[in-house]
C-alpha positions, -999 to 999 in steps of 0.1 A, spaced: 249 -422 377 269 -448 354 297 -464 361 306 -467 323 332 -443 307 325 -428 275 354 -413 249 339 -391 222 363 -378 198 350 -348 181 384 -347 160 413 -363 156 398 -399 157 412 -419 128 428 -386 117 455 -358 124 444 -324 131 416 -304 152 420 -327 183 390 -326 203 385 -356 226 359 -357 252 355 -378 284 326 -384 305 324 -404 334 304 -400 369 284 -370 357 313 -349 347 327 -340 315 364 -332 303 375 -319 275 407 -325 260 422 -298 234 401 -283 210 420 -274 176 416 -268 135 426 -291 107 453 -280 87 440 -293 59 408 -273 61 393 -240 60 365 -219 79 339 -243 97 352 -271 78 386 -270 100 362 -273 131 359 -304 155 323 -316 154 309 -292 178 277 -298 167 275 -331 177 279 -323 212 261 -301 240 291 -280 246 273 -267 279 276 -299 297 316 -298 296 325 -289 335 367 -291 325 386 -276 287 423 -291 293 448 -275 264 479 -293 263 499 -275 238 499 -242 214 498 -260 183 466 -246 161 456 -281 158 451 -286 196 443 -244 206 431 -231 174 393 -235 183 393 -224 215 382 -189 210 353 -202 188 343 -224 217 341 -195 241 328 -169 225 304 -189 196 289 -217 217 272 -224 249 301 -234 269 307 -226 304 335 -244 317 366 -238 333 398 -237 310 436 -247 321 469 -246 302 503 -241 315 518 -202 314 545 -210 284 516 -224 262 487 -193 274 519 -167 260 523 -186 230 489 -191 224 482 -156 220 507 -149 196 500 -180 172 462 -175 175 468 -133 169 486 -142 133 459 -171 126 432 -143 127 457 -119 105 461 -145 79 423 -155 76 394 -135 60 359 -136 49 341 -169 56 375 -189 63 376 -165 96 361 -183 126 366 -157 151 382 -120 155 411 -102 174 380 -91 203 370 -130 205 406 -138 210 409 -113 237 382 -124 259 387 -162 255 422 -150 267 403 -139 300 389 -173 304 422 -187 306 433 -202 340 466 -214 344 485 -247 357 518 -257 368 538 -289 361 527 -312 392 503 -287 406 466 -306 416 437 -290 407 401 -299 418 374 -289 401 337 -308 411 357 -338 424 377 -341 393 412 -339 401 439 -336 378 475 -322 375 498 -313 344 529 -333 337 559 -322 307 550 -344 276 584 -330 257 571 -321 221 573 -283 226 580 -257 252 546 -257 276 538 -292 263 518 -310 289 499 -343 294 467 -344 318 460 -374 345 430 -368 355 410 -388 384 376 -396 383 360 -415 418 395 -429 418 396 -437 383 428 -422 366 428 -412 332 460 -397 310 455 -378 283 491 -375 266 482 -348 236 513 -349 213 544 -364 232 579 -372 228 599 -393 253 634 -384 239 652 -356 250 665 -335 222 686 -301 221 667 -277 243 636 -300 252 632 -329 280 618 -359 274 580 -367 288 574 -374 324 556 -407 336 527 -400 358 535 -416 399 503 -435 393 496 -456 367 460 -447 343 432 -473 342 431 -455 313 455 -441 285 444 -417 254 477 -414 237 484 -401 200 492 -426 172 506 -405 147 535 -424 134 516 -459 141 542 -483 138 572 -463 124 603 -456 139 627 -424 142 657 -437 145 689 -426 163 690 -385 171 723 -383 157 721 -406 126 688 -382 118 708 -351 120 741 -361 102 713 -371 75 699 -336 78 729 -318 74 745 -339 48 716 -333 24 716 -295 28 753 -293 23 749 -315 -7 722 -288 -21 738 -258 -16 775 -272 -27 761 -281 -61 747 -239 -62 711 -250 -54 685 -234 -27 673 -256 1 637 -249 16 629 -265 50 593 -263 57 589 -259 96 562 -249 121 571 -213 133 576 -229 171 586 -267 178 612 -277 156 619 -251 139 643 -240 171 657 -278 173 667 -275 136 682 -242 140 705 -250 169 716 -281 148 724 -256 118 740 -229 134 764 -256 152 770 -271 119 778 -239 102 800 -228 128 819 -264 125 823 -256 86 840 -226 75 834 -233 41 801 -228 43 801 -194 61 797 -175 24 761 -194 20 732 -175 39 710 -194 60 678 -177 67 650 -181 89 613 -166 80 593 -156 109 587 -127 121 560 -148 147 590 -170 156 606 -138 168 582 -129 187 578 -162 205 618 -161 213 610 -139 242 589 -164 253 613 -190 251 638 -170 270 614 -161 297 606 -198 302 645 -214 301 637 -226 333 612 -247 319 638 -264 291 666 -290 297 704 -287 313 722 -281 277 701 -252 269 697 -238 307 739 -242 316 743 -226 277 717 -196 290 742 -189 319 770 -178 291 748 -162 264 720 -163 249 713 -198 232 688 -184 210 713 -155 195 724 -172 167 758 -167 151 750 -182 115 714 -177 111 695 -143 100 662 -131 102 641 -131 68 624 -99 71 606 -99 37 607 -108 2 619 -77 -8 658 -75 -23 659 -110 -12 685 -124 -38 682 -161 -41 703 -160 -71 735 -181 -50 730 -210 -27 709 -202 -2 692 -221 29 655 -211 39 637 -223 66 601 -208 63 567 -215 76 536 -230 71 559 -270 76 529 -284 53 532 -259 25 494 -253 27 504 -211 24 524 -182 29 559 -182 24 573 -219 24 547 -220 -4 556 -193 -23 595 -207 -27 585 -238 -34 563 -231 -64 595 -209 -76 622 -233 -72 608 -267 -71 613 -266 -113 653 -262 -109 672 -296 -105 698 -284 -84 671 -271 -55 660 -292 -28 635 -297 -3 638 -308 34 606 -323 48 618 -327 86 581 -329 99 548 -348 99 524 -339 72 486 -343 70 471 -360 40 452 -331 21 480 -307 19 510 -301 -4 539 -312 20 520 -347 21 514 -349 -16 551 -339 -30 565 -367 -4 551 -391 -34 578 -371 -58 554 -357 -82 562 -352 -118 541 -317 -116 520 -298 -89 493 -267 -94 504 -234 -79 486 -207 -58 478 -191 -96 462 -225 -111 494 -229 -130 507 -262 -137 544 -264 -130 576 -293 -133 588 -310 -99 623 -315 -107 640 -304 -69 655 -333 -49 630 -342 -19 640 -360 10 622 -364 45 642 -368 78 612 -369 111 630 -349 137 591 -346 145 584 -345 185 556 -370 182 562 -402 194 573 -434 173 565 -467 179 593 -477 202 585 -446 229 544 -454 224 552 -491 233 578 -482 262 557 -457 274 526 -484 276 547 -511 293 554 -485 319 527 -471 329 507 -504 323 470 -491 313 439 -514 315 427 -496 286 441 -477 256 423 -454 236 444 -445 200 438 -407 189 454 -384 162 467 -405 138 457 -419 102 435 -450 104 456 -470 88 486 -465 110 461 -465 140 450 -499 128 490 -511 124 500 -499 160 465 -514 175 478 -548 163 516 -545 172 502 -536 206 479 -567 210 510 -587 191 534 -574 221 514 -576 248 494 -609 243 468 -626 263 466 -643 295 452 -676 302 418 -674 293 424 -659 261 417 -624 264 443 -598 252 461 -583 281 456 -542 263 420 -534 257 432 -510 226 407 -488 209 405 -465 183 370 -450 178 363 -426 149 351 -394 151 319 -388 170 320 -424 175 319 -435 215 333 -459 230 322 -470 264 345 -484 291 329 -500 321 346 -507 361 338 -521 385 357 -503 416 349 -517 452 339 -487 476 369 -484 499 367 -456 530 394 -438 537 403 -435 575 413 -399 587 422 -378 617 419 -388 653 402 -418 639 428 -431 618 458 -424 648 435 -452 674 445 -483 670 411 -505 673 413 -539 692 415 -571 678 376 -587 673 369 -552 686 340 -526 676 346 -491 662 328 -461 657 328 -434 632 310 -410 607 312 -423 570 316 -393 549 311 -392 511 334 -364 497 331 -359 460 335 -393 446 352 -407 480 347 -424 513 361 -412 545 356 -425 578 364 -399 609 358 -390 647 329 -371 650 348 -343 668 371 -341 639 343 -333 617 342 -296 615 383 -300 606 382 -320 577 349 -313 562 335 -280 576 306 -297 588 290 -294 623 271 -320 643 238 -316 654 211 -335 671 175 -337 663 150 -334 688 117 -350 680 87 -344 694 53 -362 680 24 -357 697 -4 -389 693 -41 -393 704 -44 -409 732 -76 -421 746 -70 -454 761 -58 -466 794 -23 -464 806 -13 -494 822 -25 -513 789 -1 -485 771 30 -497 796 19 -534 799 25 -536 756 59 -512 758 75 -540 782 65 -564 759 91 -554 736 114 -531 752 131 -523 787 113 -496 808 123 -468 833 103 -445 851 114 -410 848 109 -403 884 136 -428 888 159 -408 871 150 -376 887 139 -363 852 115 -333 848 84 -331 829 90 -327 789 85 -293 771 47 -278 761 19 -285 785 36 -306 808 59 -277 819 27 -263 829 18 -287 858 -6 -312 839 -12 -346 855 8 -374 839 -3 -407 841 26 -420 828 64 -411 823 88 -434 813 119 -440 790 116 -466 768 152 -485 755 169 -456 770 160 -438 738 125 -422 739 108 -403 762 71 -413 766 47 -392 786 6 -396 789 -12 -370 797 -46 -379 812 -59 -341 806 -52 -335 769 -57 -374 765 -23 -381 742 11 -394 741 38 -373 738 72 -389 720 108 -373 723 142 -389 713 169 -379 696 173 -387 656 193 -410 647 192 -443 630 185 -465 660 165 -445 679 139 -436 651 136 -473 649 124 -473 684 105 -445 684 86 -462 654 77 -492 675 64 -470 700 44 -452 679 32 -484 666 16 -493 698 3 -458 708 -20 -461 678 -30 -494 678 -42 -489 716 -58 -455 700 -76 -474 678 -90 -505 697 -103 -476 727 -120 -457 700 -137 -491 684 -145 -501 721 -162 -465 724 -183 -467 697 -197 -503 708 -201 -491 741 -221 -460 732 -262 -465 732 -280 -469 697 -297 -436 690 -336 -435 687 -351 -434 647 -367 -404 638 -403 -400 635 -420 -402 602 -431 -371 589 -460 -369 569 -458 -361 530 -461 -327 515 -494 -319 498 -499 -293 468 -522 -267 481 -543 -269 450 -555 -312 455 -564 -298 489 -584 -271 482 -604 -293 464 -614 -322 489 -618 -304 518 -629 -266 519 -633 -262 558 -593 -257 557 -584 -222 568 -558 -209 544 -529 -193 561 -507 -177 544 -477 -189 559 -488 -226 567 -492 -251 543 -525 -266 538 -533 -303 549 -564 -323 555 -578 -324 586 -575 -358 602 -605 -377 610 
């Protein structure tokens, strides 16, 4: 079993999307996340599952409900040979079903990776984990920590053979209007697998970003325009809804301008948000004591486009957040040619999506119908993304002090900049080596990390309670449990391990035709002997119990009982098996067999020589005898021979 850890991204290696990272160590295999890529469809959106045997995976730990982290889960459980256990938090599982039901509904044909039945069957295989709950499976010990980002998002701290690995998934250390920031593990990890979405970028102060956001929206509607805010159905949308509703409440001049949130999916999920209000921060929990914080006064749900009037200033939050398709794409194509209108991009966009393309402010775009339309509206980007920026990532690394950092979930150039910044920040030791080992593997590339940890045994039970004398000897049982070692008293074996102490008695019988006195003399040269009669010991079981004569019956070194029976011409050994007793027994058996060999040689030399057999006349063919001597009688039952002269 190798002491080297292998980390293999099947997705999110030098890219953003289809997060799926394999970790192998000490014979255990853990998969973190299994998402789909937002810029691709069908099989092309999946991680590179064909590059790894999924039957080897023991655990699949899903960090949160976004499609790029969980969207491939039904495919893994129902379309592959995966047979491991799956864990996610309660809130993640509740929203997972709603999100993926919608994903199945909007995909069709070759793009459809699985159906509703596959989704339902995958739900049955998911196990739940609470924050700070410790779960052990096949020696792998893991726990979930709050990651910020979205409701129910978790980081997973995994310990295998004393080596701790922390996988952050998407995380944010900053508390916002409804979520707490990511927490730090109580024990520092040896390996940190961390997102690098924003590389060396910084988000800036929250109040400044909120002010820029509301000012842009206000400016657009004040000039008679329509403002589009593409968002994911869940996550940052809830944060922006809280900001807009508060801003509209404080500005009566805007009360005539409608604000719509177009997502039936989000409405379904708001029930989950209410159910798990205890997982949110103090601000939301205190507001919930007075009223429903998710019931907005100035924001209305847009149920359908029929009857929707956009001839007047209006604000619409619509999904998806990267303008790939759906209502946000439809409204953008309708509004992008009017310079009075505005597009507010509040989150991260992946290369290959329309949202990423419009950030470069193109002169025109191609619609889904294949037409070319000009782009004249104002475009503003203000990051409300709940992903870690450089300040948070470097601060988190500084606080957790890992020896090895593996960057995932980031564009290659952003990763490269982040790696350089981290290496520079943490510097080098006296030998000139980087204090922080930073790795950035591509998809399907394996990075190996070696560990040379000392084996340490933990004293438990009565053995731990006893205080050994200085310089004295201690006696205990060494038990290997999973990947660790424990020292405990024999009396504690059943309580702490479920095992029972047993004694194995060995009773081999060896042929012995030698002299008992010679055997005794030979044994006395090696070990102290005690006569069985001197301690009142009864004969051993077997033939001795039937009263047969014993020429020799002694204890060798107080460990091995030796009895020689003249009638049976054999030596019987008996001892309680142990490392020390087995060594004594091996030596006794060697002496017995040596004397037996010598006795056999002596008997062979003393035996009289056997007489040589008399020579016999050669057989003669019948025809030749008849021709040579006609006087030989022809007896049918005996061969014809020449008569001796």
